[in-house]
Biopython code that builds the backbone (N, CA, C, O; Angstrom):
import numpy as np
from Bio.PDB.StructureBuilder import StructureBuilder

atoms = [
    (1, "MET", "N", (-14.165, -30.087, 7.052)),
    (1, "MET", "CA", (-13.168, -29.195, 7.001)),
    (1, "MET", "C", (-13.943, -27.579, 8.060)),
    (1, "MET", "O", (-13.353, -26.710, 8.703)),
    (2, "HIS", "N", (-15.530, -27.815, 7.781)),
    (2, "HIS", "CA", (-16.065, -26.798, 8.929)),
    (2, "HIS", "C", (-16.953, -27.189, 9.901)),
    (2, "HIS", "O", (-17.902, -26.514, 10.302)),
    (3, "GLY", "N", (-16.430, -29.009, 10.522)),
    (3, "GLY", "CA", (-17.119, -29.423, 11.187)),
    (3, "GLY", "C", (-18.480, -29.453, 10.986)),
    (3, "GLY", "O", (-19.107, -29.456, 12.045)),
    (4, "ARG", "N", (-19.218, -29.478, 9.884)),
    (4, "ARG", "CA", (-20.174, -30.016, 9.892)),
    (4, "ARG", "C", (-20.605, -30.436, 8.395)),
    (4, "ARG", "O", (-19.927, -29.994, 7.468)),
    (5, "LEU", "N", (-21.313, -30.973, 8.221)),
    (5, "LEU", "CA", (-21.971, -31.601, 6.649)),
    (5, "LEU", "C", (-22.236, -30.774, 5.557)),
    (5, "LEU", "O", (-22.591, -29.702, 6.047)),
    (6, "PRO", "N", (-22.251, -30.711, 4.569)),
    (6, "PRO", "CA", (-22.698, -29.943, 3.341)),
    (6, "PRO", "C", (-23.948, -29.574, 3.266)),
    (6, "PRO", "O", (-24.718, -30.483, 3.576)),
    (7, "GLU", "N", (-24.644, -28.194, 2.856)),
    (7, "GLU", "CA", (-26.063, -27.901, 3.231)),
    (7, "GLU", "C", (-26.478, -27.459, 1.576)),
    (7, "GLU", "O", (-25.707, -26.756, 0.923)),
    (8, "ALA", "N", (-27.702, -27.931, 1.036)),
    (8, "ALA", "CA", (-28.348, -27.326, -0.329)),
    (8, "ALA", "C", (-28.282, -26.227, -0.055)),
    (8, "ALA", "O", (-27.712, -25.596, -0.945)),
    (9, "ALA", "N", (-28.647, -25.517, 0.925)),
    (9, "ALA", "CA", (-28.743, -23.985, 1.051)),
    (9, "ALA", "C", (-27.350, -23.061, 0.819)),
    (9, "ALA", "O", (-27.281, -21.832, 0.790)),
    (10, "GLY", "N", (-26.579, -23.757, 0.710)),
    (10, "GLY", "CA", (-24.952, -23.017, 0.231)),
    (10, "GLY", "C", (-24.306, -23.209, 1.943)),
    (10, "GLY", "O", (-24.466, -23.859, 2.976)),
    (11, "GLY", "N", (-23.478, -22.108, 1.319)),
    (11, "GLY", "CA", (-22.244, -22.433, 2.730)),
    (11, "GLY", "C", (-21.326, -21.153, 1.913)),
    (11, "GLY", "O", (-21.528, -20.166, 1.206)),
    (12, "ASP", "N", (-19.685, -22.263, 2.826)),
    (12, "ASP", "CA", (-18.787, -21.612, 3.128)),
    (12, "ASP", "C", (-18.390, -21.735, 1.338)),
    (12, "ASP", "O", (-18.416, -20.736, 0.620)),
    (13, "GLU", "N", (-18.069, -22.991, 0.867)),
    (13, "GLU", "CA", (-17.484, -23.685, -0.326)),
    (13, "GLU", "C", (-18.400, -23.367, -1.498)),
    (13, "GLU", "O", (-19.585, -23.058, -1.368)),
    (14, "PRO", "N", (-17.658, -23.484, -2.815)),
    (14, "PRO", "CA", (-18.742, -23.002, -4.036)),
    (14, "PRO", "C", (-19.346, -24.814, -4.452)),
    (14, "PRO", "O", (-20.300, -24.961, -5.216)),
    (15, "ASP", "N", (-18.801, -25.735, -3.974)),
    (15, "ASP", "CA", (-19.503, -27.062, -4.393)),
    (15, "ASP", "C", (-20.424, -27.102, -3.384)),
    (15, "ASP", "O", (-21.382, -27.822, -3.662)),
    (16, "GLU", "N", (-20.480, -26.478, -2.097)),
    (16, "GLU", "CA", (-21.389, -27.026, -1.184)),
    (16, "GLU", "C", (-22.728, -27.116, -1.188)),
    (16, "GLU", "O", (-23.149, -27.868, -0.309)),
    (17, "PRO", "N", (-23.756, -26.490, -2.038)),
    (17, "PRO", "CA", (-25.200, -26.322, -3.048)),
    (17, "PRO", "C", (-25.287, -28.292, -3.252)),
    (17, "PRO", "O", (-26.098, -29.174, -2.971)),
    (18, "ILE", "N", (-24.133, -28.216, -3.799)),
    (18, "ILE", "CA", (-24.243, -29.503, -4.897)),
    (18, "ILE", "C", (-24.087, -30.663, -3.831)),
    (18, "ILE", "O", (-24.776, -31.683, -3.836)),
    (19, "LEU", "N", (-23.085, -30.370, -2.911)),
    (19, "LEU", "CA", (-22.940, -31.875, -2.295)),
    (19, "LEU", "C", (-24.206, -32.250, -1.023)),
    (19, "LEU", "O", (-24.585, -33.220, -0.367)),
    (20, "GLY", "N", (-24.521, -30.838, -1.191)),
    (20, "GLY", "CA", (-25.725, -30.876, 0.251)),
    (20, "GLY", "C", (-27.158, -31.238, -0.429)),
    (20, "GLY", "O", (-28.059, -31.937, 0.034)),
    (21, "ALA", "N", (-27.087, -30.496, -1.762)),
    (21, "ALA", "CA", (-28.604, -31.327, -2.305)),
    (21, "ALA", "C", (-28.569, -32.862, -2.455)),
    (21, "ALA", "O", (-29.564, -33.430, -2.007)),
    (22, "TRP", "N", (-27.503, -33.732, -3.063)),
    (22, "TRP", "CA", (-27.053, -34.780, -3.368)),
    (22, "TRP", "C", (-27.338, -35.715, -1.686)),
    (22, "TRP", "O", (-28.055, -36.713, -1.612)),
    (23, "LEU", "N", (-26.756, -35.231, -0.749)),
    (23, "LEU", "CA", (-26.854, -35.893, 0.557)),
    (23, "LEU", "C", (-28.234, -35.816, 0.978)),
    (23, "LEU", "O", (-28.850, -36.827, 1.315)),
    (24, "GLU", "N", (-28.699, -34.771, 0.974)),
    (24, "GLU", "CA", (-30.586, -34.607, 1.051)),
    (24, "GLU", "C", (-31.376, -35.677, 0.060)),
    (24, "GLU", "O", (-32.495, -36.083, 0.370)),
    (25, "HIS", "N", (-30.763, -36.070, -1.061)),
    (25, "HIS", "CA", (-31.728, -36.646, -1.410)),
    (25, "HIS", "C", (-31.356, -38.500, -1.073)),
    (25, "HIS", "O", (-32.135, -39.442, -1.222)),
    (26, "GLN", "N", (-30.084, -38.529, -0.649)),
    (26, "GLN", "CA", (-29.702, -39.920, -0.097)),
    (26, "GLN", "C", (-30.423, -39.866, 1.455)),
    (26, "GLN", "O", (-30.838, -40.897, 1.984)),
    (27, "ARG", "N", (-30.493, -38.876, 1.942)),
    (27, "ARG", "CA", (-31.577, -39.108, 2.966)),
    (27, "ARG", "C", (-32.877, -39.756, 3.121)),
    (27, "ARG", "O", (-33.355, -40.565, 3.917)),
    (28, "HIS", "N", (-33.474, -38.835, 1.613)),
    (28, "HIS", "CA", (-34.376, -38.783, 1.542)),
    (28, "HIS", "C", (-35.043, -40.789, 0.991)),
    (28, "HIS", "O", (-36.028, -41.478, 1.256)),
    (29, "ARG", "N", (-33.535, -40.982, -0.008)),
    (29, "ARG", "CA", (-34.185, -42.239, 0.138)),
    (29, "ARG", "C", (-33.814, -43.689, 1.000)),
    (29, "ARG", "O", (-34.150, -44.873, 0.964)),
    (30, "ARG", "N", (-33.001, -42.899, 1.707)),
    (30, "ARG", "CA", (-33.365, -44.068, 3.132)),
    (30, "ARG", "C", (-34.195, -43.900, 3.711)),
    (30, "ARG", "O", (-34.658, -44.884, 4.287)),
    (31, "THR", "N", (-34.759, -42.787, 3.869)),
    (31, "THR", "CA", (-36.077, -42.852, 5.001)),
    (31, "THR", "C", (-37.323, -43.492, 3.886)),
    (31, "THR", "O", (-38.323, -43.687, 4.577)),
    (32, "GLU", "N", (-37.532, -43.782, 2.794)),
    (32, "GLU", "CA", (-38.438, -44.096, 1.832)),
    (32, "GLU", "C", (-37.882, -45.672, 1.559)),
    (32, "GLU", "O", (-38.581, -46.431, 0.887)),
    (33, "GLU", "N", (-36.399, -46.190, 2.198)),
    (33, "GLU", "CA", (-35.864, -47.274, 2.301)),
    (33, "GLU", "C", (-35.527, -48.004, 0.874)),
    (33, "GLU", "O", (-35.322, -49.181, 0.576)),
    (34, "ASN", "N", (-35.562, -46.706, 0.076)),
    (34, "ASN", "CA", (-35.112, -46.789, -1.045)),
    (34, "ASN", "C", (-33.475, -46.777, -1.674)),
    (34, "ASN", "O", (-33.054, -46.976, -2.814)),
    (35, "LEU", "N", (-32.777, -46.451, -0.379)),
    (35, "LEU", "CA", (-31.032, -46.532, -0.428)),
    (35, "LEU", "C", (-30.527, -47.943, -0.316)),
    (35, "LEU", "O", (-30.940, -48.760, 0.507)),
    (36, "PRO", "N", (-29.753, -48.119, -1.067)),
    (36, "PRO", "CA", (-28.884, -49.852, -1.443)),
    (36, "PRO", "C", (-28.152, -49.725, -0.442)),
    (36, "PRO", "O", (-27.162, -49.000, -0.343)),
    (37, "PRO", "N", (-28.750, -50.644, 0.592)),
    (37, "PRO", "CA", (-27.759, -51.410, 2.136)),
    (37, "PRO", "C", (-26.161, -50.662, 1.858)),
    (37, "PRO", "O", (-25.707, -49.835, 2.649)),
    (38, "TRP", "N", (-25.405, -51.118, 0.583)),
    (38, "TRP", "CA", (-23.953, -51.000, 0.410)),
    (38, "TRP", "C", (-24.101, -49.215, 0.773)),
    (38, "TRP", "O", (-23.616, -48.616, 1.733)),
    (39, "LYS", "N", (-24.693, -48.826, -0.026)),
    (39, "LYS", "CA", (-24.772, -47.045, -0.111)),
    (39, "LYS", "C", (-24.842, -46.514, 1.149)),
    (39, "LYS", "O", (-24.000, -45.689, 1.502)),
    (40, "ASP", "N", (-26.099, -47.016, 2.187)),
    (40, "ASP", "CA", (-25.927, -46.763, 3.683)),
    (40, "ASP", "C", (-24.885, -46.782, 4.060)),
    (40, "ASP", "O", (-24.196, -45.767, 4.163)),
    (41, "ASN", "N", (-24.418, -48.211, 4.432)),
    (41, "ASN", "CA", (-23.159, -48.219, 5.345)),
    (41, "ASN", "C", (-22.536, -47.572, 5.096)),
    (41, "ASN", "O", (-22.338, -46.783, 6.019)),
    (42, "GLU", "N", (-21.659, -47.252, 3.727)),
    (42, "GLU", "CA", (-20.549, -46.647, 3.028)),
    (42, "GLU", "C", (-21.146, -45.188, 4.023)),
    (42, "GLU", "O", (-20.636, -44.746, 5.052)),
    (43, "LEU", "N", (-21.832, -44.906, 3.613)),
    (43, "LEU", "CA", (-21.766, -43.082, 4.015)),
    (43, "LEU", "C", (-22.127, -43.444, 5.458)),
    (43, "LEU", "O", (-21.514, -42.615, 6.132)),
    (44, "SER", "N", (-22.793, -44.241, 6.269)),
    (44, "SER", "CA", (-22.333, -43.984, 8.016)),
    (44, "SER", "C", (-21.065, -44.570, 8.090)),
    (44, "SER", "O", (-20.501, -44.378, 9.167)),
    (45, "ARG", "N", (-20.489, -45.185, 7.319)),
    (45, "ARG", "CA", (-18.830, -45.583, 7.646)),
    (45, "ARG", "C", (-17.852, -44.041, 7.495)),
    (45, "ARG", "O", (-17.021, -43.648, 8.315)),
    (46, "ALA", "N", (-18.185, -43.469, 6.412)),
    (46, "ALA", "CA", (-17.558, -42.250, 6.130)),
    (46, "ALA", "C", (-17.602, -41.215, 6.915)),
    (46, "ALA", "O", (-16.691, -40.529, 7.380)),
    (47, "LEU", "N", (-19.283, -41.125, 7.083)),
    (47, "LEU", "CA", (-19.639, -40.258, 8.042)),
    (47, "LEU", "C", (-20.462, -39.923, 9.457)),
    (47, "LEU", "O", (-20.835, -38.911, 10.051)),
    (48, "GLY", "N", (-20.512, -41.066, 9.607)),
    (48, "GLY", "CA", (-20.777, -41.610, 11.076)),
    (48, "GLY", "C", (-22.584, -41.512, 10.886)),
    (48, "GLY", "O", (-23.192, -41.314, 9.834)),
    (49, "SER", "N", (-23.003, -41.665, 11.893)),
    (49, "SER", "CA", (-24.735, -41.176, 12.000)),
    (49, "SER", "C", (-24.949, -39.976, 11.779)),
    (49, "SER", "O", (-26.122, -39.766, 11.471)),
    (50, "MET", "N", (-24.132, -38.850, 11.812)),
    (50, "MET", "CA", (-24.946, -37.638, 11.723)),
    (50, "MET", "C", (-25.526, -37.382, 10.092)),
    (50, "MET", "O", (-26.444, -36.588, 9.882)),
    (51, "TRP", "N", (-24.945, -38.065, 9.121)),
    (51, "TRP", "CA", (-25.334, -38.130, 7.730)),
    (51, "TRP", "C", (-27.034, -38.242, 7.643)),
    (51, "TRP", "O", (-27.766, -37.826, 6.745)),
    (52, "TRP", "N", (-27.463, -39.086, 9.137)),
    (52, "TRP", "CA", (-28.775, -39.294, 8.607)),
    (52, "TRP", "C", (-29.908, -38.923, 9.839)),
    (52, "TRP", "O", (-31.067, -38.534, 9.692)),
    (53, "ASN", "N", (-29.056, -39.216, 11.269)),
    (53, "ASN", "CA", (-29.790, -38.981, 12.475)),
    (53, "ASN", "C", (-30.834, -37.799, 12.433)),
    (53, "ASN", "O", (-30.644, -36.738, 11.839)),
    (54, "GLY", "N", (-31.468, -37.988, 12.836)),
    (54, "GLY", "CA", (-32.562, -36.431, 12.594)),
    (54, "GLY", "C", (-33.601, -36.526, 12.010)),
    (54, "GLY", "O", (-34.714, -36.168, 12.395)),
    (55, "GLN", "N", (-33.186, -37.208, 10.664)),
    (55, "GLN", "CA", (-34.310, -36.963, 9.643)),
    (55, "GLN", "C", (-35.188, -37.762, 9.213)),
    (55, "GLN", "O", (-36.100, -37.564, 8.410)),
    (56, "ASP", "N", (-34.705, -39.239, 10.114)),
    (56, "ASP", "CA", (-36.287, -40.095, 9.570)),
    (56, "ASP", "C", (-36.252, -40.849, 11.065)),
    (56, "ASP", "O", (-36.539, -42.043, 11.142)),
    (57, "GLY", "N", (-35.962, -40.239, 11.989)),
    (57, "GLY", "CA", (-36.529, -41.139, 13.335)),
    (57, "GLY", "C", (-35.254, -41.780, 13.875)),
    (57, "GLY", "O", (-35.294, -42.382, 14.949)),
    (58, "GLY", "N", (-33.967, -41.662, 13.076)),
    (58, "GLY", "CA", (-33.061, -42.246, 14.057)),
    (58, "GLY", "C", (-32.962, -43.313, 13.291)),
    (58, "GLY", "O", (-31.816, -43.678, 13.553)),
    (59, "ARG", "N", (-33.403, -44.104, 12.481)),
    (59, "ARG", "CA", (-32.966, -45.661, 12.030)),
    (59, "ARG", "C", (-31.730, -46.201, 12.025)),
    (59, "ARG", "O", (-30.973, -45.546, 11.309)),
    (60, "PRO", "N", (-31.314, -46.965, 12.446)),
    (60, "PRO", "CA", (-29.534, -47.049, 12.789)),
    (60, "PRO", "C", (-29.023, -47.763, 11.271)),
    (60, "PRO", "O", (-29.678, -48.180, 10.315)),
    (61, "PRO", "N", (-27.652, -47.696, 11.516)),
    (61, "PRO", "CA", (-27.645, -48.349, 10.383)),
    (61, "PRO", "C", (-27.638, -49.362, 9.762)),
    (61, "PRO", "O", (-27.729, -50.261, 10.597)),
    (62, "LEU", "N", (-27.557, -49.992, 8.278)),
    (62, "LEU", "CA", (-28.265, -51.526, 8.153)),
    (62, "LEU", "C", (-26.553, -51.967, 8.376)),
    (62, "LEU", "O", (-25.551, -51.287, 8.155)),
    (63, "PRO", "N", (-26.670, -53.280, 8.863)),
    (63, "PRO", "CA", (-25.858, -54.100, 9.227)),
    (63, "PRO", "C", (-25.185, -54.255, 7.596)),
    (63, "PRO", "O", (-25.966, -54.225, 6.645)),
    (64, "TYR", "N", (-23.306, -54.464, 7.303)),
    (64, "TYR", "CA", (-22.785, -54.223, 6.115)),
    (64, "TYR", "C", (-22.901, -55.878, 5.971)),
    (64, "TYR", "O", (-22.825, -56.741, 6.846)),
    (65, "HIS", "N", (-23.162, -56.019, 4.206)),
    (65, "HIS", "CA", (-22.658, -57.134, 3.740)),
    (65, "HIS", "C", (-21.533, -56.991, 3.101)),
    (65, "HIS", "O", (-20.968, -57.973, 2.619)),
]
sb = StructureBuilder()
sb.init_structure("model")
sb.init_model(0)
sb.init_chain("A")
sb.init_seg("    ")
for serial, (resi, resn, name, xyz) in enumerate(atoms, 1):
    if name == "N":
        sb.init_residue(resn, " ", resi, " ")
    sb.init_atom(name, np.array(xyz, "f"), 0.0, 1.0, " ", f" {name:<3s}", serial, name[0])
structure = sb.get_structure()
């Protein structure tokens, strides 16, 4: 709606801090290679590379199985 991903620090919508914190957690899990490949792929499919790009050195999405 706002042309950006939710942020944990808040924003324009009441649920944004919750969604932003969840997304940050998923980025952290991906960086630690602790995110299941199916979840990585679904996030990449839904949000594109913008959900992780720049957070972990730009590791590309894992292949979908």
